[in-house]
Backbone and ligand atoms as CSV (ligand in chain L), in Angstrom:
chain,resi,resn,atom,element,x,y,z
A,1,MET,N,N,27.450,10.634,-4.100
A,1,MET,CA,C,26.493,10.796,-5.198
A,1,MET,C,C,26.628,9.630,-6.175
A,2,THR,N,N,25.527,9.073,-6.602
A,2,THR,CA,C,25.566,7.939,-7.527
A,2,THR,C,C,25.704,8.445,-8.960
A,3,ALA,N,N,26.275,7.617,-9.799
A,3,ALA,CA,C,26.391,7.972,-11.221
A,3,ALA,C,C,25.026,7.811,-11.874
A,4,PRO,N,N,24.694,8.700,-12.799
A,4,PRO,CA,C,23.389,8.577,-13.445
A,4,PRO,C,C,23.318,7.332,-14.316
A,5,ASP,N,N,22.133,6.824,-14.458
A,5,ASP,CA,C,21.875,5.664,-15.313
A,5,ASP,C,C,22.362,5.949,-16.735
A,6,PRO,N,N,23.285,5.116,-17.277
A,6,PRO,CA,C,23.826,5.378,-18.614
A,6,PRO,C,C,22.735,5.372,-19.688
A,7,GLY,N,N,21.743,4.513,-19.500
A,7,GLY,CA,C,20.644,4.443,-20.465
A,7,GLY,C,C,19.876,5.751,-20.515
A,8,LEU,N,N,19.623,6.307,-19.330
A,8,LEU,CA,C,18.903,7.583,-19.254
A,8,LEU,C,C,19.757,8.708,-19.820
A,9,THR,N,N,21.059,8.644,-19.517
A,9,THR,CA,C,21.977,9.644,-20.057
A,9,THR,C,C,21.975,9.601,-21.583
A,10,ASP,N,N,22.044,8.410,-22.149
A,10,ASP,CA,C,22.007,8.243,-23.612
A,10,ASP,C,C,20.746,8.859,-24.199
A,11,LEU,N,N,19.632,8.565,-23.510
A,11,LEU,CA,C,18.330,9.051,-23.983
A,11,LEU,C,C,18.303,10.574,-24.014
A,12,ILE,N,N,18.794,11.175,-22.930
A,12,ILE,CA,C,18.799,12.635,-22.830
A,12,ILE,C,C,19.815,13.224,-23.816
A,13,ALA,N,N,20.957,12.557,-23.934
A,13,ALA,CA,C,21.966,13.024,-24.887
A,13,ALA,C,C,21.388,13.015,-26.297
A,14,ALA,N,N,20.648,11.955,-26.606
A,14,ALA,CA,C,20.046,11.848,-27.938
A,14,ALA,C,C,19.009,12.939,-28.156
A,15,ALA,N,N,18.234,13.224,-27.105
A,15,ALA,CA,C,17.180,14.227,-27.222
A,15,ALA,C,C,17.754,15.644,-27.307
A,16,LEU,N,N,18.821,15.899,-26.560
A,16,LEU,CA,C,19.395,17.250,-26.526
A,16,LEU,C,C,20.565,17.411,-27.486
A,17,GLY,N,N,21.225,16.303,-27.781
A,17,GLY,CA,C,22.468,16.299,-28.544
A,17,GLY,C,C,22.468,17.213,-29.743
A,18,ASP,N,N,21.547,17.032,-30.626
A,18,ASP,CA,C,21.493,17.816,-31.851
A,18,ASP,C,C,21.444,19.311,-31.571
A,19,LYS,N,N,20.668,19.692,-30.568
A,19,LYS,CA,C,20.433,21.116,-30.314
A,19,LYS,C,C,21.689,21.801,-29.798
A,20,ILE,N,N,22.378,21.161,-28.812
A,20,ILE,CA,C,23.538,21.857,-28.240
A,20,ILE,C,C,24.834,21.538,-28.973
A,21,MET,N,N,24.847,20.423,-29.721
A,21,MET,CA,C,26.020,20.062,-30.529
A,21,MET,C,C,26.416,21.212,-31.447
A,22,HIS,N,N,25.414,21.800,-32.055
A,22,HIS,CA,C,25.679,22.843,-33.050
A,22,HIS,C,C,26.161,24.146,-32.419
A,23,THR,N,N,25.815,24.374,-31.149
A,23,THR,CA,C,26.196,25.653,-30.551
A,23,THR,C,C,27.614,25.628,-29.974
A,24,ASN,N,N,28.042,24.455,-29.439
A,24,ASN,CA,C,29.401,24.470,-28.880
A,24,ASN,C,C,30.344,23.472,-29.559
A,25,GLY,N,N,29.763,22.625,-30.405
A,25,GLY,CA,C,30.593,21.732,-31.199
A,25,GLY,C,C,31.285,20.629,-30.427
A,26,SER,N,N,31.019,20.484,-29.118
A,26,SER,CA,C,31.720,19.476,-28.326
A,26,SER,C,C,30.800,18.359,-27.874
A,27,GLY,N,N,31.053,17.161,-28.372
A,27,GLY,CA,C,30.264,15.998,-27.975
A,27,GLY,C,C,30.458,15.668,-26.506
A,28,ASP,N,N,31.669,15.890,-25.968
A,28,ASP,CA,C,31.957,15.599,-24.562
A,28,ASP,C,C,31.129,16.489,-23.643
A,29,ARG,N,N,31.051,17.754,-23.985
A,29,ARG,CA,C,30.247,18.659,-23.158
A,29,ARG,C,C,28.781,18.266,-23.210
A,30,ASN,N,N,28.339,17.872,-24.402
A,30,ASN,CA,C,26.950,17.411,-24.532
A,30,ASN,C,C,26.693,16.221,-23.621
A,31,ARG,N,N,27.655,15.299,-23.638
A,31,ARG,CA,C,27.542,14.074,-22.839
A,31,ARG,C,C,27.522,14.425,-21.333
A,32,ALA,N,N,28.382,15.332,-20.916
A,32,ALA,CA,C,28.438,15.746,-19.514
A,32,ALA,C,C,27.134,16.442,-19.108
A,33,TYR,N,N,26.637,17.270,-20.002
A,33,TYR,CA,C,25.382,17.968,-19.735
A,33,TYR,C,C,24.240,16.958,-19.617
A,34,ALA,N,N,24.200,15.986,-20.541
A,34,ALA,CA,C,23.163,14.946,-20.506
A,34,ALA,C,C,23.253,14.154,-19.202
A,35,ALA,N,N,24.491,13.844,-18.757
A,35,ALA,CA,C,24.677,13.103,-17.505
A,35,ALA,C,C,24.152,13.916,-16.326
A,36,HIS,N,N,24.395,15.224,-16.361
A,36,HIS,CA,C,23.905,16.095,-15.293
A,36,HIS,C,C,22.373,16.102,-15.258
A,37,VAL,N,N,21.767,16.253,-16.426
A,37,VAL,CA,C,20.299,16.258,-16.499
A,37,VAL,C,C,19.758,14.907,-16.032
A,38,ALA,N,N,20.430,13.823,-16.447
A,38,ALA,CA,C,19.990,12.483,-16.040
A,38,ALA,C,C,19.996,12.347,-14.519
A,39,LEU,N,N,21.022,12.920,-13.892
A,39,LEU,CA,C,21.135,12.849,-12.437
A,39,LEU,C,C,19.983,13.603,-11.757
A,40,VAL,N,N,19.688,14.786,-12.279
A,40,VAL,CA,C,18.586,15.591,-11.738
A,40,VAL,C,C,17.266,14.827,-11.881
A,41,VAL,N,N,17.081,14.237,-13.069
A,41,VAL,CA,C,15.849,13.486,-13.328
A,41,VAL,C,C,15.749,12.296,-12.370
A,42,GLU,N,N,16.869,11.598,-12.172
A,42,GLU,CA,C,16.865,10.429,-11.290
A,42,GLU,C,C,16.552,10.799,-9.845
A,43,GLN,N,N,17.153,11.901,-9.401
A,43,GLN,CA,C,16.905,12.323,-8.017
A,43,GLN,C,C,15.430,12.665,-7.829
A,44,HIS,N,N,14.886,13.377,-8.817
A,44,HIS,CA,C,13.472,13.726,-8.755
A,44,HIS,C,C,12.614,12.461,-8.756
A,45,THR,N,N,12.954,11.523,-9.662
A,45,THR,CA,C,12.198,10.279,-9.789
A,45,THR,C,C,12.260,9.459,-8.506
A,46,ASN,N,N,13.464,9.360,-7.923
A,46,ASN,CA,C,13.612,8.603,-6.670
A,46,ASN,C,C,12.774,9.222,-5.558
A,47,GLY,N,N,12.732,10.547,-5.525
A,47,GLY,CA,C,11.918,11.238,-4.533
A,47,GLY,C,C,10.449,10.921,-4.706
A,48,ARG,N,N,10.011,10.930,-5.974
A,48,ARG,CA,C,8.606,10.634,-6.263
A,48,ARG,C,C,8.277,9.185,-5.903
A,49,ILE,N,N,9.198,8.270,-6.210
A,49,ILE,CA,C,8.974,6.853,-5.907
A,49,ILE,C,C,8.826,6.677,-4.389
A,50,ALA,N,N,9.691,7.361,-3.631
A,50,ALA,CA,C,9.620,7.261,-2.167
A,50,ALA,C,C,8.274,7.785,-1.668
A,51,GLU,N,N,7.814,8.893,-2.251
A,51,GLU,CA,C,6.498,9.449,-1.866
A,51,GLU,C,C,5.383,8.461,-2.175
A,52,LEU,N,N,5.444,7.876,-3.381
A,52,LEU,CA,C,4.399,6.948,-3.795
A,52,LEU,C,C,4.399,5.687,-2.930
A,53,GLU,N,N,5.616,5.233,-2.571
A,53,GLU,CA,C,5.703,4.053,-1.709
A,53,GLU,C,C,5.109,4.344,-0.331
A,54,ALA,N,N,5.343,5.550,0.172
A,54,ALA,CA,C,4.781,5.935,1.464
A,54,ALA,C,C,3.256,5.986,1.380
A,55,GLU,N,N,2.744,6.523,0.262
A,55,GLU,CA,C,1.286,6.589,0.071
A,55,GLU,C,C,0.687,5.192,-0.007
A,56,LEU,N,N,1.386,4.318,-0.746
A,56,LEU,CA,C,0.917,2.943,-0.902
A,56,LEU,C,C,0.875,2.241,0.457
A,57,GLU,N,N,1.909,2.486,1.273
A,57,GLU,CA,C,1.976,1.864,2.589
A,57,GLU,C,C,0.813,2.343,3.471
A,58,LYS,N,N,0.502,3.644,3.398
A,58,LYS,CA,C,-0.637,4.191,4.153
A,58,LYS,C,C,-1.935,3.524,3.698
A,59,TYR,N,N,-2.052,3.367,2.369
A,59,TYR,CA,C,-3.241,2.748,1.795
A,59,TYR,C,C,-3.399,1.311,2.296
A,60,HIS,N,N,-2.284,0.568,2.286
A,60,HIS,CA,C,-2.335,-0.821,2.743
A,60,HIS,C,C,-2.673,-0.898,4.237
A,61,ALA,N,N,-2.131,0.024,5.026
A,61,ALA,CA,C,-2.412,0.045,6.460
A,61,ALA,C,C,-3.909,0.287,6.685
A,62,GLU,N,N,-4.474,1.219,5.912
A,62,GLU,CA,C,-5.901,1.523,6.010
A,62,GLU,C,C,-6.731,0.296,5.626
A,63,GLU,N,N,-6.273,-0.389,4.560
A,63,GLU,CA,C,-6.952,-1.588,4.091
A,63,GLU,C,C,-6.959,-2.675,5.175
A,64,ARG,N,N,-5.797,-2.820,5.856
A,64,ARG,CA,C,-5.693,-3.825,6.927
A,64,ARG,C,C,-6.624,-3.478,8.078
A,65,ARG,N,N,-6.697,-2.167,8.425
A,65,ARG,CA,C,-7.592,-1.745,9.507
A,65,ARG,C,C,-9.040,-2.050,9.147
A,66,GLU,N,N,-9.417,-1.764,7.883
A,66,GLU,CA,C,-10.791,-2.020,7.446
A,66,GLU,C,C,-11.114,-3.504,7.507
A,67,LEU,N,N,-10.143,-4.329,7.066
A,67,LEU,CA,C,-10.332,-5.774,7.076
A,67,LEU,C,C,-10.522,-6.274,8.512
A,68,GLU,N,N,-9.682,-5.780,9.432
A,68,GLU,CA,C,-9.796,-6.188,10.833
A,68,GLU,C,C,-11.130,-5.768,11.416
A,69,TRP,N,N,-11.573,-4.559,11.042
A,69,TRP,CA,C,-12.859,-4.066,11.534
A,69,TRP,C,C,-13.995,-4.935,11.007
A,70,ASP,N,N,-13.936,-5.261,9.696
A,70,ASP,CA,C,-14.967,-6.110,9.088
A,70,ASP,C,C,-15.052,-7.451,9.794
A,71,ARG,N,N,-13.885,-8.023,10.131
A,71,ARG,CA,C,-13.865,-9.334,10.783
A,71,ARG,C,C,-14.367,-9.248,12.221
A,72,PHE,N,N,-14.017,-8.147,12.878
A,72,PHE,CA,C,-14.530,-7.925,14.226
A,72,PHE,C,C,-16.060,-7.868,14.184
A,73,CYS,N,N,-16.578,-7.110,13.199
A,73,CYS,CA,C,-18.031,-6.986,13.070
A,73,CYS,C,C,-18.668,-8.335,12.750
A,74,ALA,N,N,-18.004,-9.132,11.894
A,74,ALA,CA,C,-18.527,-10.454,11.542
A,74,ALA,C,C,-18.616,-11.323,12.795
A,75,GLN,N,N,-17.612,-11.214,13.658
A,75,GLN,CA,C,-17.632,-12.003,14.887
A,75,GLN,C,C,-18.758,-11.534,15.816
A,76,GLN,N,N,-18.946,-10.211,15.890
A,76,GLN,CA,C,-20.017,-9.678,16.729
A,76,GLN,C,C,-21.390,-10.151,16.267
A,77,ASP,N,N,-21.489,-10.525,14.973
A,77,ASP,CA,C,-22.770,-10.946,14.395
A,77,ASP,C,C,-23.058,-12.437,14.549
A,78,VAL,N,N,-22.083,-13.195,15.045
A,78,VAL,CA,C,-22.327,-14.633,15.250
A,78,VAL,C,C,-23.454,-14.783,16.291
A,79,ARG,N,N,-24.363,-15.727,16.023
A,79,ARG,CA,C,-25.558,-15.869,16.878
A,79,ARG,C,C,-25.433,-16.985,17.919
A,80,CYS,N,N,-26.042,-16.734,19.062
A,80,CYS,CA,C,-26.144,-17.764,20.107
A,80,CYS,C,C,-26.916,-18.949,19.536
A,81,THR,N,N,-26.369,-20.160,19.758
A,81,THR,CA,C,-27.001,-21.356,19.183
A,81,THR,C,C,-28.351,-21.652,19.846
A,82,GLU,N,N,-28.587,-21.074,21.007
A,82,GLU,CA,C,-29.832,-21.356,21.734
A,82,GLU,C,C,-30.916,-20.318,21.477
A,83,CYS,N,N,-30.547,-19.020,21.520
A,83,CYS,CA,C,-31.579,-17.978,21.396
A,83,CYS,C,C,-31.357,-17.031,20.223
A,84,GLY,N,N,-30.211,-17.128,19.561
A,84,GLY,CA,C,-29.983,-16.293,18.382
A,84,GLY,C,C,-29.451,-14.902,18.692
A,85,LEU,N,N,-29.109,-14.619,19.965
A,85,LEU,CA,C,-28.587,-13.291,20.296
A,85,LEU,C,C,-27.182,-13.104,19.708
A,86,ARG,N,N,-26.930,-11.901,19.190
A,86,ARG,CA,C,-25.615,-11.605,18.621
A,86,ARG,C,C,-24.524,-11.718,19.688
A,87,TYR,N,N,-23.372,-12.189,19.264
A,87,TYR,CA,C,-22.212,-12.336,20.151
A,87,TYR,C,C,-21.861,-10.978,20.780
A,88,GLY,N,N,-21.981,-9.922,20.004
A,88,GLY,CA,C,-21.658,-8.569,20.467
A,88,GLY,C,C,-22.551,-8.092,21.602
A,89,GLU,N,N,-23.716,-8.731,21.755
A,89,GLU,CA,C,-24.666,-8.300,22.789
A,89,GLU,C,C,-24.773,-9.292,23.942
A,90,ARG,N,N,-23.872,-10.277,23.967
A,90,ARG,CA,C,-23.996,-11.374,24.934
A,90,ARG,C,C,-23.928,-10.897,26.381
A,91,LYS,N,N,-23.264,-9.768,26.629
A,91,LYS,CA,C,-23.131,-9.295,28.006
A,91,LYS,C,C,-24.317,-8.430,28.435
A,92,ASP,N,N,-25.140,-8.028,27.453
A,92,ASP,CA,C,-26.255,-7.136,27.762
A,92,ASP,C,C,-27.511,-7.891,28.182
A,93,TYR,N,N,-27.633,-9.137,27.759
A,93,TYR,CA,C,-28.827,-9.920,28.080
A,93,TYR,C,C,-28.414,-11.325,28.496
A,94,THR,N,N,-29.172,-11.924,29.406
A,94,THR,CA,C,-28.923,-13.335,29.714
A,94,THR,C,C,-29.722,-14.183,28.732
A,95,CYS,N,N,-29.239,-15.384,28.523
A,95,CYS,CA,C,-29.918,-16.269,27.573
A,95,CYS,C,C,-31.214,-16.794,28.202
A,96,PRO,N,N,-32.348,-16.608,27.528
A,96,PRO,CA,C,-33.627,-17.081,28.094
A,96,PRO,C,C,-33.691,-18.594,28.199
A,97,HIS,N,N,-32.868,-19.301,27.436
A,97,HIS,CA,C,-32.924,-20.765,27.434
A,97,HIS,C,C,-31.972,-21.393,28.450
A,98,ILE,N,N,-30.728,-20.889,28.472
A,98,ILE,CA,C,-29.721,-21.581,29.291
A,98,ILE,C,C,-28.952,-20.648,30.227
A,99,GLY,N,N,-29.383,-19.393,30.347
A,99,GLY,CA,C,-28.707,-18.452,31.247
A,99,GLY,C,C,-27.483,-17.809,30.624
A,100,GLU,N,N,-26.525,-18.662,30.255
A,100,GLU,CA,C,-25.307,-18.173,29.588
A,100,GLU,C,C,-25.400,-18.529,28.104
A,101,HIS,N,N,-25.221,-17.535,27.231
A,101,HIS,CA,C,-25.339,-17.812,25.792
A,101,HIS,C,C,-24.257,-18.780,25.332
A,102,LYS,N,N,-24.593,-19.516,24.286
A,102,LYS,CA,C,-23.666,-20.502,23.765
A,102,LYS,C,C,-23.332,-20.146,22.310
A,103,TYR,N,N,-22.025,-20.028,22.036
A,103,TYR,CA,C,-21.601,-19.703,20.676
A,103,TYR,C,C,-20.691,-20.796,20.164
A,104,ASP,N,N,-20.840,-21.072,18.881
A,104,ASP,CA,C,-20.006,-22.085,18.239
A,104,ASP,C,C,-18.582,-21.538,18.097
A,105,ALA,N,N,-17.629,-22.191,18.771
A,105,ALA,CA,C,-16.246,-21.709,18.780
A,105,ALA,C,C,-15.660,-21.639,17.371
A,106,ASP,N,N,-15.982,-22.632,16.536
A,106,ASP,CA,C,-15.476,-22.650,15.159
A,106,ASP,C,C,-16.034,-21.484,14.354
A,107,GLU,N,N,-17.321,-21.178,14.628
A,107,GLU,CA,C,-17.957,-20.091,13.903
A,107,GLU,C,C,-17.335,-18.740,14.292
A,108,LEU,N,N,-17.047,-18.594,15.587
A,108,LEU,CA,C,-16.410,-17.355,16.071
A,108,LEU,C,C,-15.022,-17.193,15.468
A,109,ARG,N,N,-14.272,-18.285,15.466
A,109,ARG,CA,C,-12.910,-18.254,14.930
A,109,ARG,C,C,-12.941,-17.963,13.419
A,110,ALA,N,N,-13.841,-18.649,12.711
A,110,ALA,CA,C,-13.951,-18.461,11.254
A,110,ALA,C,C,-14.276,-17.007,10.915
A,111,ALA,N,N,-15.174,-16.406,11.696
A,111,ALA,CA,C,-15.564,-15.014,11.439
A,111,ALA,C,C,-14.366,-14.085,11.616
A,112,LEU,N,N,-13.588,-14.331,12.657
A,112,LEU,CA,C,-12.435,-13.484,12.954
A,112,LEU,C,C,-11.323,-13.673,11.936
A,113,GLU,N,N,-11.267,-14.862,11.349
A,113,GLU,CA,C,-10.212,-15.141,10.367
A,113,GLU,C,C,-10.672,-14.867,8.939
A,114,GLY,N,N,-11.908,-14.414,8.809
A,114,GLY,CA,C,-12.385,-14.017,7.487
A,114,GLY,C,C,-12.851,-15.173,6.621
A,115,GLU,N,N,-13.130,-16.322,7.224
A,115,GLU,CA,C,-13.677,-17.426,6.451
A,115,GLU,C,C,-15.186,-17.277,6.406
A,116,SER,N,N,-15.770,-17.716,5.303
A,116,SER,CA,C,-17.233,-17.598,5.238
A,116,SER,C,C,-17.869,-18.953,5.037
L,1,ZN,ZN,ZN,-28.603,-17.308,24.101
């Protein structure tokens, strides 16, 4: 078990000190009680931080998936330099001009890498 943060213990001791000081008259007991409360607060806080970090990680993963999807779609939208057919449809139709559609390699790469 880790020792509670002394700063947090001080804060709690200050907040509770006056109230329990008068009932038992012992500053040491107050300090021990404050340290105990600080530990409980820290454990709770660490748990919440871990939860929030997990949520943030899920959010970032979702963001990355959306970005990849957007770039995939951008690449599918690149047009054949000869007939204007979308890259995504190149296998469904033959090019009326040259048989095989022609796409600008730089344009395809730029779309996939998110350059505009
Ligand atoms: Zn074409």
